C-alpha positions in Angstrom: 6.6 -19.0 -17.1 6.7 -19.1 -13.3 3.9 -17.8 -11.2 4.5 -14.5 -9.5 2.5 -12.8 -6.7 0.0 -10.2 -7.9 -0.7 -6.7 -6.6 -4.2 -5.6 -7.9 -4.5 -1.8 -8.1 -6.9 0.8 -9.6 -3.9 2.1 -11.6 -1.6 0.7 -14.2 2.1 0.4 -14.3 3.4 0.8 -17.9 6.6 -1.0 -18.8 9.7 1.0 -18.1 7.9 3.4 -15.7 8.0 3.7 -11.9 5.2 3.5 -9.5 5.5 4.6 -5.9 3.4 2.6 -3.5 2.6 2.9 0.2 2.1 -0.6 1.6 0.0 -1.2 4.7 -2.1 -4.3 4.3 -0.4 -7.3 6.0 -0.8 -9.6 3.0 1.0 -7.1 0.8 3.7 -6.4 3.4 4.4 -10.1 3.5 4.4 -10.3 -0.3 6.9 -7.4 -0.6 9.0 -8.8 2.2 9.2 -12.1 0.2 10.1 -10.2 -3.0 12.9 -8.3 -1.2 14.2 -11.4 0.5 14.2 -13.5 -2.7 15.2 -10.5 -5.0 12.1 -11.4 -7.1 9.4 -9.5 -8.9 5.6 -9.2 -8.6 2.9 -8.3 -11.0 0.8 -5.1 -11.0 -2.7 -5.8 -12.5 -5.6 -3.4 -13.0 -8.7 -4.0 -11.0 -11.8 -4.5 -13.3 -14.4 -4.7 -10.5 -14.0 -4.2 -6.7 -11.8 -2.3 -4.4 -8.1 -2.4 -3.6 -8.4 -2.9 0.1 -11.1 -5.5 0.7 -9.6 -8.2 -1.6 -13.0 -8.9 -3.3 -11.7 -8.0 -6.8 -12.0 -9.0 -10.4 -8.7 -8.3 -12.2 -7.8 -8.0 -15.9 -5.7 -10.9 -17.2 -2.8 -8.7 -18.4 -0.4 -6.8 -16.1 3.1 -5.6 -15.8 6.0 -7.2 -14.0 7.4 -4.9 -11.3 10.8 -5.0 -9.5 11.5 -3.1 -6.3 14.3 -0.5 -6.9 14.0 1.2 -3.5 12.1 0.9 -0.2 11.8 2.6 3.2 10.0 2.2 6.5 8.2 5.5 6.6 7.6 7.6 9.7 3.8 7.0 9.4 4.3 3.3 9.8 3.8 2.4 6.1 6.3 0.7 3.8 7.2 2.8 0.8 8.5 1.2 -2.3 9.3 2.2 -5.9 
């Protein structure tokens, strides 16, 4: 299986469900831009210890593959994806 970029969160994405995200961190803006450009997926993994923003996180070893079905540049400057 190929490596995919990971998006650690304090929430889970269950298979077959949708998750709306507001992207603002440069590293995740770059990751999502790459996924959109390459029409590729990313993984959503639950944070075990740590915080979403600072990047000092321990994550669980199981997650869900996510594909981007819609995106928008929001008026507040964030990138919205589902």
